[in-house]
C-alpha positions in Angstrom: 6.9 2.1 -5.8 9.1 4.3 -8.0 12.8 4.5 -8.4 12.6 8.2 -9.1 13.8 7.9 -12.7 11.6 8.4 -15.8 10.7 5.2 -17.7 8.4 4.6 -20.6 6.5 2.3 -18.4 6.0 3.5 -14.8 7.3 1.3 -11.9 3.8 1.0 -10.5 2.4 -0.3 -13.7 5.2 -2.8 -14.1 4.7 -4.2 -10.6 0.9 -4.3 -11.1 1.5 -6.7 -14.0 4.5 -8.6 -12.6 2.7 -11.9 -12.0 1.3 -11.8 -15.6 4.8 -11.5 -16.8 6.1 -14.3 -14.5 3.3 -16.6 -15.6 3.9 -15.8 -19.4 0.3 -14.4 -19.6 1.3 -11.2 -21.5 1.5 -10.4 -25.2 4.9 -10.0 -26.8 4.7 -6.2 -26.8 3.9 -5.9 -23.1 6.6 -8.5 -22.3 9.1 -6.4 -24.2 8.0 -3.2 -22.3 8.5 -4.9 -18.9 11.8 -6.5 -19.9 13.1 -3.1 -21.1 11.9 -1.6 -17.8 13.8 -4.3 -15.8 16.9 -3.6 -17.8 16.7 0.1 -16.8 15.3 -0.1 -13.2 17.3 -2.0 -10.6 14.6 -1.7 -7.8 11.9 -3.3 -10.1 14.5 -5.9 -11.3 15.1 -6.8 -7.6 11.4 -7.1 -7.0 11.0 -9.3 -10.1 13.9 -11.5 -8.8 12.3 -11.8 -5.4 8.8 -12.7 -6.8 10.5 -15.2 -9.2 12.3 -16.9 -6.3 9.1 -17.1 -4.2 7.2 -18.6 -7.2 9.9 -21.2 -7.6 9.9 -22.0 -3.9 6.2 -22.5 -3.9 6.3 -24.7 -7.0 9.1 -26.8 -5.4 7.3 -27.1 -2.1 3.7 -27.5 -3.4 4.2 -28.7 -7.0 3.0 -32.2 -6.4 -0.2 -31.3 -4.5 -3.4 -31.3 -6.6 -6.3 -29.2 -5.7 -9.6 -31.1 -5.2 -11.8 -30.9 -8.3 -14.6 -29.2 -6.4 -12.2 -26.5 -5.2 -10.9 -26.0 -8.8 -14.4 -25.7 -10.1 -15.3 -23.1 -7.5 -12.2 -21.1 -8.2 -12.8 -21.2 -12.0 -16.4 -20.2 -11.5 -15.3 -17.2 -9.3 -12.8 -16.1 -11.9 -15.6 -16.2 -14.5 -17.9 -14.1 -12.4 -15.1 -11.6 -11.7 -14.3 -11.4 -15.4 -18.0 -10.9 -16.2 -18.2 -8.0 -13.7 -20.7 -9.8 -11.5 -20.7 -9.5 -7.7 -18.8 -12.3 -6.0 -19.4 -13.7 -2.5 -17.2 -11.8 0.0 -16.7 -8.8 -2.3 -17.6 -5.4 -0.8 -20.5 -3.7 -2.6 -21.6 -0.3 -1.2 -19.6 -1.0 2.0 -21.4 -4.3 2.7 -20.0 -7.7 1.9 -22.0 -9.7 -0.7 -23.6 -12.6 1.0 -24.3 -16.0 -0.6 -27.8 -16.5 -2.0 -29.9 -18.4 0.5 -31.5 -21.5 -1.0 -35.1 -22.1 0.1 -35.6 -25.2 2.3 -37.1 -28.1 0.5 -39.3 -30.4 2.5 -38.2 -34.0 2.3 -41.0 -36.5 1.4 -42.4 -38.2 4.5 -41.5 -35.4 6.9 
């Protein structure tokens, strides 16, 4: 997306980092760049407003639901693997989806 005007920070870059901005996960310098861009660019400001409204709606509608602890653990483990640059189940590698490692069957005693 581009509004056609020149900005110090390109519209595409701003929109790529929009959720980091909304979630207060950016440093002060980067936040200032995005805020300046929103002050100059009405299409990006409109997109920011839309995403902010969606985030508020989701929070209002789902804010009291807690994710099961095993799901939370799986999500955090997946984030760690992605940050470490390791393949993650379901990711495409060389055109093929990475499959989960198969655990060898262990014979139960007495069988």
